[in-house]
C-alpha positions, 0 to 999 in steps of 0.5 A: 819436543824434547830429545837427547842424544850423545852427540848432536851434529849441526849440519849435514855437509861434508863436516857435519857427515864425517864427524857424524860417522866418526862419533857413531864409530866411538859407540855414540848416538849421533843425531844430525841437524840440517836445515836443507832438505837433503843431506850433502851441503855445497857439495850437491852443487859441486858437479864438477870432478877434483874431489876426493883426490887425498881422502879416497885416492881417487877423482870424484864430482862433489855430489859423488864424494857426499854419497860416499859419506851419505852411504856410510852413514845409511851403514850405520843406521842413519834415517835419511828420511824427515821423521823425527823419531829414532829408528833402525833396522826394521824399527828393533833398536835406535839408529846410531846416526839420525838425520833431521832435514828441513830442521833449522837450528835456533839456538845453543846454550853452554850447557849443550841444549840445542833449540831447533825447528821444523814444519813437522815437530815445531820447537825440539829442544835436544839435550846433547852429551857433545855438540859439533858445529859443522854449520859450513860458511856463506859468501860475501854479498855486494852490500859488504862491499859498498860498490856505487851504483843501482840495484838492477837485477843481474848480481849474484854470488858465484854459489848463487849462479852456481846452484841456479845452473846445476841445481835449478836448471837456470842460466844467470846471464849471457855476458859476464863479468866476475869480481874476485878469483876465489875458487867458486868464481874460477870454477864459475868462469868455466862452468858459464863458458860450457853453458854458452855464456861470454865471460869477459873478464876476471877482476881481482883486487889483490895483486894475486888469486885467492883461489887454487892454482890448478882452478887457475888454470884449468878455469881460466887460461886454458878457456883464455878468459882475461884474470886482471889483478889489482883490479876492481869493479867501482860501479855497476850500471843499469835500472831494470837489469845490469847494463855494464860496470865500471872497472879500474885498477888499484894502487898499493893501499887497494884503493881505485885509481880514477884514471885507469876507469873503464866500462864493461858492457855486461848483463851479468855480475858475479861476486866471488869475494871471500867466505864468511864462517856461519857463526851465530850459534857459536857466538850465541853460545860465548864461544871465543872466536878468532877475529881472523878466521871468523870461527872458534878458538879451538885446541888440537881437538877442536874442541871450543872454550866450551866444554863438549862443544867441537867445531870443524869445517868450514865453519872453523875455518875456510878451507880450500879442499873438502878432503881437509874438511873431512879429516878435521870433522873426523877429530871433532867428531871422534872427540865428541863422543869421547867427551860424551862417554866420559860424561855418561860413564863418570856422571860427572865433568871429571872426566870430560875435563881432561878434554879442555885443558887448553895449555899452550897458545899457537900464534902466527907472525910474520907472513903468517896470517893464522893458525888452527888449533889456537890452543895445544892441549896436554895431548896424549898424541905424540904428534899435532898438525898445525894448520895455516895460511899465509897473507901474501906470496912468498916466493920461495918461503922459509917456515920456522915453528918454535916453542919457548924460543926453541926451533922445533920445526923448519922447512923450506918452501918454493912458493906459499900463497894465500889461496892454498892452506898449509900445514906442519907437523909438530912433536909435543915433546918438544912443545915448552912454551908459547908456540910460534909459526912464523913465515917469511921470505927466504933469500937463500 
């Protein structure tokens, strides 16, 4: 089956839905491909509250937040079912947004040809005016950590355990140790406690948490769950089922200290040890990848090194707040629609080329681990927002942004941590060379 669409969005999670709605609002016909049976992505299993404070100005659960964008898509004529045919109100005209669920995107070409497959239509080839990559991210597993020991039942990623409890109604275990203090791990410490399980401890390899401070307080400290920093799991015990783990302190090089090893009895080990952007399609298409974020290198429009291919959400960089995902996705969707319109109206790449005029590189230095976007084009906007993370805790911190050696922005913050994304706004008329986002400890 062959299809055409102005904008093809891969993924119907929070990023894909926001990008699709934004593109449709620019007049584009949008086709969203979703491998799961329903739209909503990871938010479907995030039944806790805390979402939407920045975007909607109110506190929502994950399903409620997703429902807001699903409703917006439906208002724009989105078909939320399983049919692959275009349809609209009363079948009178093609839908502005169409969602194909249970559909796996297999490949993307630099010419924006998407190959997908599902059980209804078989192989589908879609020629897109523009593509938005919104595949989200996945969790690191035990295999990525190399923990010694046997391979018994009872080892889960925190996200897998969250799905089991919240969507499928299963309790993974009764006595748990959680390795890693990422947000999902912290939230699951509280969730498992609510379900009557005993969370014996949360171990964190680093000397600081990788989660939001509010989750440390509300999910761990409020429930008197021990949180041990500079501590890791060195061995898993048990043959059929986990019977316990060995934990140990680590030195400044994050190597276990043998004399500190001790055994902790448990029947379940949850892993919350980092997220990886889902970027097999991005790499396969040949887009430039940032080695730090694991996502594509993009300009301020979220366009990758491939003209007409945009990226957003956790497929671009791992976010801490879904509200930021939605804003970033709207940017990608809006410019994807503009790219598609330029190609259609001019019947050439001339009009769309101005969306790929990357001129100025953006780098991080000092304590700045990475910056997105990595390129500033000849933007018509008066300002550009730079998003970044630091690689260590700074109390207090001094942030300085330079361009061509001149300071164009500076501020002081009481604290900066790797677990929370930072951003700063710069004026485009002050850009006169490579942009450097520098973070350092502030002694003042």
